[in-house]
C-alpha positions in Angstrom: 56.0 31.8 -61.7 55.0 32.7 -65.3 53.1 35.7 -66.5 49.5 35.4 -67.5 48.6 35.8 -71.1 45.7 38.1 -72.0 43.7 35.0 -73.0 44.3 33.3 -69.6 43.2 36.5 -67.8 40.0 36.7 -69.9 39.2 33.1 -69.2 39.6 33.5 -65.5 37.6 36.7 -65.5 34.8 34.9 -67.4 34.8 32.1 -64.8 34.7 34.6 -61.9 31.8 36.5 -63.5 29.8 33.4 -64.3 30.3 31.9 -60.8 29.5 35.2 -59.1 26.2 35.4 -60.9 25.2 31.9 -59.7 26.8 31.7 -56.2 26.1 34.5 -53.7 28.9 33.3 -51.3 31.4 33.3 -54.1 30.2 36.8 -55.2 30.7 38.1 -51.7 34.2 36.6 -51.7 35.1 38.2 -55.0 34.0 41.6 -53.7 35.9 41.1 -50.5 39.0 39.3 -51.6 39.6 39.1 -55.3 42.8 37.1 -55.1 41.0 34.4 -53.0 38.1 34.3 -55.5 40.6 33.9 -58.4 42.3 31.1 -56.5 39.0 29.2 -56.4 38.7 29.2 -60.2 42.4 28.6 -61.1 45.5 27.2 -59.5 47.7 29.7 -61.4 49.0 32.4 -59.1 48.7 36.0 -60.0 52.0 37.7 -60.9 53.5 39.7 -58.0 52.2 43.3 -57.8 49.2 42.5 -60.0 46.1 44.1 -58.4 42.6 42.8 -59.1 39.5 44.3 -57.7 35.9 43.3 -58.3 33.1 45.8 -57.7 29.4 45.4 -57.4 27.2 46.7 -60.2 25.6 49.4 -58.0 24.5 52.1 -60.4 26.4 54.4 -62.8 29.9 53.9 -61.7 32.9 53.3 -63.9 36.6 52.7 -63.3 39.0 53.8 -66.1 42.7 53.1 -66.2 44.6 56.1 -67.5 47.6 55.4 -69.7 51.1 56.4 -68.7 51.7 60.2 -69.1 53.1 61.3 -72.4 56.6 62.8 -72.3 56.7 66.6 -72.2 57.5 67.9 -75.6 61.2 68.8 -75.8 62.0 67.0 -72.6 64.6 64.3 -72.7 63.9 60.8 -71.3 66.1 59.3 -68.6 67.9 57.2 -71.2 68.5 60.3 -73.4 69.8 62.2 -70.4 72.2 59.4 -69.5 73.5 59.3 -73.0 74.0 63.1 -73.0 75.6 63.2 -69.6 77.8 60.2 -70.1 78.6 60.7 -73.8 79.6 64.3 -74.3 83.2 64.1 -73.1 83.8 60.5 -74.0 83.2 61.4 -77.7 84.6 64.9 -77.4 81.4 66.5 -78.8 81.6 69.7 -76.9 81.3 73.0 -78.7 84.2 74.9 -77.1 88.0 74.8 -77.0 88.9 71.9 -74.8 91.2 69.0 -74.6 89.6 65.6 -74.2 90.9 62.8 -71.9 92.3 61.0 -74.9 94.4 64.1 -75.9 92.3 65.1 -78.9 91.4 68.8 -79.3 88.0 70.1 -80.2 87.7 73.6 -81.6 84.5 75.6 -81.6 83.3 76.2 -85.2 
């Protein structure tokens, strides 16, 4: 099952919009079951976990998708934390007197 391109999604959306303007039964289907309505205009299956919802234009209502939260300044990402946690002693980059597993010594400067 391949992913949809942006162009394919736009084409399907255009087809659903056009048909929903002309066919009241299809419009009701799109409002009730978006996946079933999409299946009527294209044989291509939506990717797993992809959510689609059509809403009726009933006044001043908007839906906005917020972007992912920005990382907190100064906080380390999960990847950075893994590098720090797994890499300190392997590379012997500690700032204290210690002997590493490979026998090398590190002296605090």
